[in-house]
C-alpha positions in Angstrom: 0.0 0.0 0.0 2.8 2.4 0.9 4.6 1.5 -2.4 1.5 2.3 -4.4 1.1 5.6 -2.6 4.7 6.5 -3.6 4.0 5.6 -7.2 0.9 7.8 -7.3 2.8 10.6 -5.6 5.5 10.3 -8.2 3.0 10.7 -11.0 1.6 13.8 -9.3 5.1 15.2 -9.0 5.8 14.7 -12.7 2.5 16.3 -13.6 3.3 19.3 -11.3 6.7 19.7 -13.0 5.2 19.5 -16.5 2.6 22.0 -15.5 5.2 24.3 -14.1 7.3 24.2 -17.3 7.5 27.7 -18.8 5.7 28.5 -22.0 7.6 30.8 -24.4 5.7 33.1 -26.7 6.6 33.3 -30.4 4.7 35.6 -32.8 4.6 35.2 -36.5 3.2 37.9 -38.8 2.4 38.0 -42.6 6.0 39.2 -43.1 7.1 35.6 -42.3 5.2 34.1 -45.2 7.3 32.4 -47.8 4.5 31.2 -50.0 0.7 31.4 -50.1 -1.8 29.4 -52.2 -5.6 30.1 -52.2 -8.2 27.9 -53.7 -11.6 29.6 -54.0 -15.0 27.8 -54.4 -18.2 29.3 -55.8 -20.1 29.1 -52.5 -18.3 31.6 -50.3 -15.6 29.2 -49.3 -11.8 29.1 -49.8 -8.9 26.9 -48.8 -5.8 28.8 -47.7 -2.4 27.3 -47.5 0.6 29.3 -46.4 4.2 28.5 -45.5 5.9 30.6 -42.9 9.5 30.7 -41.5 9.4 30.8 -37.7 12.0 30.8 -35.0 10.9 28.3 -32.3 12.3 27.8 -28.9 12.9 24.3 -27.5 10.2 23.0 -25.3 6.7 24.4 -24.9 5.9 27.3 -27.2 2.8 29.3 -27.8 3.0 30.2 -31.5 0.7 33.1 -32.4 0.1 33.2 -36.2 -1.2 36.7 -36.9 -3.1 37.9 -39.9 -5.0 34.8 -40.7 -8.5 35.2 -42.1 -11.1 36.5 -39.6 -13.7 34.1 -41.1 -11.5 31.1 -40.6 -13.1 27.8 -39.7 -10.7 27.0 -36.8 -11.8 23.3 -36.7 -10.2 22.9 -40.2 -6.9 24.4 -39.3 -3.8 22.2 -39.7 -0.2 23.1 -38.8 2.7 20.8 -39.9 6.4 21.1 -40.1 7.9 21.4 -43.6 11.5 21.5 -42.6 13.3 20.8 -39.4 11.9 18.7 -36.5 8.3 17.6 -36.2 5.8 19.5 -34.1 3.7 18.1 -31.3 0.4 20.1 -31.2 -1.3 20.4 -27.8 -4.0 23.0 -28.2 -5.0 25.9 -30.4 -7.2 29.0 -29.9 -8.6 31.3 -32.6 -8.7 34.9 -31.4 -11.0 36.9 -33.6 -12.1 39.4 -31.0 -10.3 42.4 -32.5 -9.1 45.5 -30.7 -11.4 48.5 -30.9 -12.1 51.2 -28.3 -15.5 49.7 -27.6 -14.1 46.1 -27.2 -11.3 47.4 -25.0 -13.7 49.2 -22.7 -15.9 46.0 -22.5 -12.9 43.9 -21.5 -12.2 46.4 -18.6 -15.5 46.0 -16.9 -14.7 45.4 -13.2 -11.2 46.8 -13.7 -9.7 50.3 -13.1 -8.9 52.9 -15.7 -7.4 56.4 -15.6 -9.8 59.2 -16.5 -7.9 62.2 -18.0 -9.7 65.5 -18.4 -8.6 69.1 -18.8 -8.6 71.4 -15.8 -11.4 74.0 -16.0 -9.2 77.0 -15.4 -5.7 76.0 -16.7 -4.0 74.0 -19.4 -3.2 71.2 -16.9 -4.8 67.8 -17.0 -6.5 66.1 -14.1 -6.1 62.3 -13.6 -8.4 60.2 -11.6 -8.8 56.4 -11.2 -12.2 54.9 -11.7 -13.6 51.4 -12.0 -15.6 50.5 -15.1 -19.0 49.1 -13.9 -20.7 48.8 -17.3 -20.0 49.3 -21.0 -21.8 48.6 -24.3 -25.2 50.1 -23.7 -23.5 53.0 -21.9 -20.5 53.6 -19.8 -20.8 53.6 -16.0 -17.7 54.6 -13.9 -17.3 54.4 -10.1 -14.9 57.0 -8.7 -13.8 57.1 -5.0 -16.7 59.4 -4.0 -19.3 59.0 -6.7 -20.6 57.2 -9.8 -20.8 58.8 -13.2 -22.3 57.7 -16.5 -20.8 58.5 -19.9 -17.1 59.1 -20.6 -16.1 62.4 -18.9 -12.7 62.6 -20.7 -10.0 60.4 -22.2 -9.6 57.0 -20.8 -6.1 55.5 -20.2 -5.8 51.7 -19.9 -3.0 49.9 -18.2 -2.6 47.2 -20.8 -4.3 45.3 -23.6 -6.0 42.1 -22.5 -4.2 39.0 -23.9 -7.4 37.7 -25.6 -7.9 41.0 -27.5 -5.9 41.1 -30.7 -5.3 43.9 -33.2 -5.3 41.2 -36.0 -7.1 37.8 -36.3 -4.7 35.3 -34.7 -4.4 31.6 -34.5 -2.6 30.7 -31.2 -1.2 27.2 -31.0 0.4 25.6 -28.0 3.1 23.1 -29.2 6.2 21.3 -28.3 9.2 21.6 -30.7 12.9 21.5 -31.0 14.5 24.9 -31.1 15.6 26.7 -34.2 14.3 28.3 -37.4 12.1 26.1 -39.5 9.3 26.3 -42.1 5.8 25.4 -41.1 2.7 25.0 -43.2 -0.7 26.2 -42.1 -3.8 25.3 -44.1 -7.5 26.1 -43.2 -10.9 26.7 -44.7 -12.4 30.2 -44.5 -15.5 32.0 -45.5 -15.5 35.5 -47.0 -13.9 34.6 -50.3 -16.0 34.0 -53.4 -15.7 34.3 -57.2 -18.0 34.4 -60.2 -17.4 34.4 -63.9 -18.4 37.3 -66.2 -18.2 37.3 -70.0 -18.2 40.0 -72.6 -19.3 39.0 -76.1 -18.7 41.4 -79.0 -20.8 40.6 -82.1 -19.2 40.9 -85.6 -20.6 43.5 -88.0 -22.5 40.8 -90.0 -23.8 39.2 -86.8 -22.5 35.8 -87.7 -19.7 35.5 -85.1 -18.6 36.9 -81.8 -15.4 37.5 -79.8 -15.7 36.2 -76.3 -13.7 37.3 -73.3 -14.1 35.7 -69.9 -13.2 37.4 -66.6 -13.1 36.1 -63.0 -14.5 38.5 -60.5 -13.0 37.7 -57.1 -14.2 39.3 -53.8 -12.3 39.1 -50.6 -14.2 39.8 -47.3 -12.3 37.2 -45.3 -10.6 39.7 -43.0 -7.1 38.9 -44.3 -5.0 39.9 -47.3 -2.8 37.6 -49.3 0.2 38.9 -51.2 1.9 37.2 -54.1 -0.5 34.3 -54.0 -0.9 31.3 -56.2 -4.7 31.4 -57.0 -6.9 28.5 -58.0 -10.6 28.4 -58.6 -13.0 25.4 -58.4 -16.1 25.5 -60.6 -18.9 23.2 -59.7 -21.2 22.5 -56.8 -19.3 21.0 -53.8 -21.4 19.4 -51.2 -20.9 21.0 -47.7 -22.1 19.9 -44.3 -23.6 23.0 -42.8 -23.1 22.0 -39.2 -19.5 22.4 -37.9 -17.5 19.2 -38.3 -14.1 18.1 -37.0 -12.5 17.4 -40.3 -9.1 18.4 -41.8 -8.9 19.1 -45.5 -5.9 18.7 -47.7 -5.1 21.3 -50.3 -4.1 20.7 -53.9 -0.5 21.7 -54.6 -0.1 24.9 -56.5 0.7 24.6 -60.2 4.2 25.5 -61.5 4.7 29.0 -62.8 4.2 29.2 -66.6 4.5 32.0 -69.1 0.7 32.1 -70.0 -1.3 34.9 -68.5 -4.7 33.2 -68.9 -6.0 30.6 -66.6 -5.4 26.9 -67.3 -8.0 24.3 -66.4 -8.0 20.7 -65.4 -10.5 18.1 -64.1 -10.7 17.7 -60.3 -12.9 14.7 -59.7 -16.3 15.9 -61.0 -15.4 19.6 -60.9 -13.0 21.8 -62.8 -10.0 23.5 -61.4 -8.8 26.8 -62.9 -5.2 27.8 -62.1 -3.8 31.4 -62.5 -0.2 30.7 -63.0 0.9 34.3 -62.5 0.9 35.1 -58.7 -1.5 37.8 -57.7 -2.3 39.8 -54.6 -5.7 39.7 -52.9 -6.3 42.6 -50.5 -9.0 42.4 -47.8 -12.3 44.1 -48.7 -11.3 44.1 -52.4 -12.9 43.0 -55.6 -10.6 42.3 -58.5 -10.9 40.8 -62.0 -8.6 38.4 -63.7 -8.6 37.2 -67.3 -10.1 33.8 -67.7 -10.3 33.1 -71.4 -10.3 34.8 -74.8 -11.7 33.5 -78.1 -12.3 35.3 -81.4 -14.5 34.7 -84.4 -16.7 32.1 -82.7 -19.5 31.2 -85.2 -23.1 31.8 -83.9 -26.6 31.4 -84.9 -29.4 33.9 -84.3 -32.9 32.6 -83.5 -36.3 34.4 -83.2 -38.7 32.5 -81.0 -42.4 32.7 -80.3 -43.3 30.3 -77.5 -46.9 29.5 -76.5 -48.6 27.7 -73.6 -50.6 24.5 -73.5 -53.7 26.1 -71.9 -54.4 27.8 -75.3 -55.7 24.4 -76.6 -58.0 23.4 -73.7 -60.8 25.9 -74.4 -61.9 28.9 -76.5 -59.4 31.6 -76.7 -61.2 34.9 -76.6 -58.3 37.3 -77.1 -58.3 38.6 -80.7 -55.4 40.3 -82.5 -52.9 39.6 -79.7 -49.6 41.2 -80.8 -46.5 39.2 -80.0 -42.8 40.0 -80.1 -40.4 37.1 -80.7 -37.6 36.6 -78.2 -34.1 37.1 -79.7 -31.5 34.3 -79.0 -28.0 33.7 -80.1 -26.4 30.3 -79.9 -22.8 29.1 -80.2 -21.0 25.9 -79.5 -18.3 25.6 -76.9 -15.9 23.8 -79.2 -12.9 24.7 -81.4 -9.3 25.8 -80.9 -9.9 28.9 -78.7 -13.0 27.6 -76.9 -13.6 23.9 -76.2 -13.0 24.2 -72.5 -15.3 24.2 -69.5 -17.1 27.5 -69.0 -17.9 28.4 -65.4 -21.4 29.7 -64.8 -21.8 33.4 -65.1 -23.4 36.3 -66.9 -22.6 37.0 -70.6 -23.1 40.6 -71.7 -23.4 41.1 -75.4 -22.4 44.2 -77.4 -22.9 45.1 -81.1 -21.3 47.9 -83.1 -23.3 50.8 -84.5 -22.7 52.5 -87.9 -19.9 54.6 -86.3 -18.2 51.5 -84.9 -19.1 52.2 -81.3 -20.0 49.2 -79.1 -23.6 49.3 -77.8 -25.1 47.0 -75.2 -27.7 44.7 -76.7 -28.6 42.3 -73.9 -27.3 39.8 -71.3 -28.1 36.3 -70.0 -26.8 33.9 -67.5 -25.2 30.6 -68.5 -24.9 27.5 -66.3 -21.6 25.6 -65.9 -21.1 24.5 -69.5 -18.9 21.5 -70.5 -16.8 21.5 -73.7 -18.6 20.7 -76.9 -22.0 21.8 -75.4 -24.2 24.5 -77.0 -24.7 27.8 -75.2 -27.9 29.8 -75.8 -28.4 33.4 -74.7 -31.6 35.3 -74.7 -30.9 39.0 -75.5 -34.4 40.5 -75.5 -37.3 40.9 -77.9 -37.2 41.8 -81.6 -38.4 45.4 -82.4 -39.1 45.0 -86.1 -40.8 41.6 -86.0 -44.4 41.3 -85.0 -46.8 38.4 -84.9 -50.6 38.0 -84.3 -52.1 34.8 -83.0 -55.8 34.2 -83.7 -57.9 31.1 -82.8 -60.0 30.7 -86.0 -62.2 27.8 -84.7 -62.8 25.6 -81.7 -65.1 22.6 -81.2 -65.5 20.2 -78.3 -65.6 16.6 -79.6 -66.0 14.8 -76.2 -65.7 15.7 -72.5 -61.9 15.6 -72.7 -61.3 16.0 -76.5 -61.3 19.2 -78.4 -60.1 20.5 -81.8 -59.0 24.1 -82.5 -57.5 25.9 -85.5 -55.0 28.7 -85.4 -53.6 31.4 -87.6 -50.2 33.2 -87.1 -49.5 36.3 -89.1 -45.8 37.2 -88.9 -44.6 40.6 -90.2 -41.0 41.6 -90.8 -40.1 45.3 -91.0 -36.3 44.5 -91.3 -34.3 45.0 -94.4 -33.3 41.3 -94.4 -35.3 38.1 -94.5 -35.7 36.2 -91.1 -36.9 32.9 -89.9 -39.2 32.9 -86.9 -39.6 29.7 -84.8 -43.2 29.2 -83.6 -42.9 26.8 -80.7 -46.1 25.5 -79.1 -46.6 23.4 -75.9 -49.4 20.8 -76.3 -51.5 19.3 -73.5 -52.1 15.6 -73.1 -52.3 13.5 -76.3 -52.3 15.7 -79.4 -52.3 15.5 -83.1 -51.8 18.2 -85.8 -54.7 17.5 -88.2 -54.0 20.2 -90.8 -51.2 22.7 -91.4 -50.0 25.1 -94.0 -46.4 24.0 -93.6 -44.8 20.9 -92.0 -44.2 21.0 -88.2 -41.4 19.4 -86.2 -42.2 17.3 -83.1 -39.5 18.3 -80.8 -40.7 16.3 -77.9 -43.9 14.6 -76.6 -45.2 18.0 -75.6 -43.8 20.4 -78.1 -44.5 21.1 -81.8 -42.6 23.8 -83.8 -42.7 25.5 -87.2 -39.9 27.5 -88.8 -41.7 30.4 -90.5 -39.6 32.2 -93.2 -40.5 35.8 -93.6 -39.1 38.0 -96.4 -37.6 41.4 -95.8 -40.5 43.9 -95.4 -43.0 41.1 -95.9 -45.6 39.0 -94.2 -46.0 35.2 -93.8 -49.1 33.4 -92.5 -49.0 30.1 -90.7 -52.2 28.1 -90.2 -52.7 24.8 -88.5 -55.3 22.7 -86.6 -54.7 20.5 -83.5 -56.8 17.8 -81.8 -56.0 17.3 -78.1 -57.1 14.8 -75.5 -56.4 15.2 -71.9 
């Protein structure tokens, strides 16, 4: 029994010695960064990886890594040794409560400050000690003989509380061998996002376009990153919204190349875009980077009149309804200069007037578009093309069967011939029983007619449909 007590006592003594071991503080700022790589996702998420050169002391060290992102997810932070001896991590704290006059006053509730105010009759200053009783909703100070509200003068504080930082700081308690070595810190953070924007310039004849893509990157993470290797991930990455204890690895940065535009590669079922020229991303900054450039991309223009299936279920009482066809342009993502995955974004289209000045003619949003896929943009409605839809007859054959006839008159005031696509959605089982020109059955619910209209002319389309629903 006595021997057992001695053993337990020995363990207690070892624990007391370890607890009493001094902890040395080492601070690392952004100036210690040797390399930074940032991978940004579409959904307000980024993966930051930075290598710093730090001078560690032997034994227990509290390493304070300053100027990390304020929106860091600390549960994803991972520190490892790149050169030198390995590190033994014991605990880490993320201090994002930043130093402001209001925060400093809140931290001093229950503590004394010095109140400094001018003397009423001279240039001298009076100093008086007071205890802060409340802050936030209003300041309450207790002096030796009274209590005052508000701040009667300047306040002088004895020191800055250790948990109040002037920059977001990741504080890690670790055990390491002494000496200078490189460490690598990686973590996920919010506040960084990107989107693609495109500018399309139509040729004079309207048969091709020049396409330029830009990445618009916004940084509200609370940290800036200088001389950074930037990568972007296009695609929808599944995220668990509740906090999870998981560490994420980061893809290695691409080697530096001469090309200024982004290169892309597959990353599982996503696409990774790498900007091989390092860039700087300041906090609270939006910047644009060139993504792609392609010239003389062939396109096709389409004028579309699209109807609804409820037209065919009953009598249509509106007479002389004037319609304007939607204007679309379509091009294929293939060829030498294109033929690469296009991230989702807005395409803004410009055409040149008679004096050669570019004029805005419409915009549309495209989804993530794989190579060799078609891209279709709706620009607006045609001004010089007008159509009128008239139901010329309707009869009910049975309770759920009807037959109706329709007349489209399409007028073209342009100086060139056009083709207008009349696309009608059909309800239930349907059949075209008569028509002035052949239709195309695009799907089980859609019939369409391509109506050619001469310059300054008119073309009439007539057809009849039997539907059963």
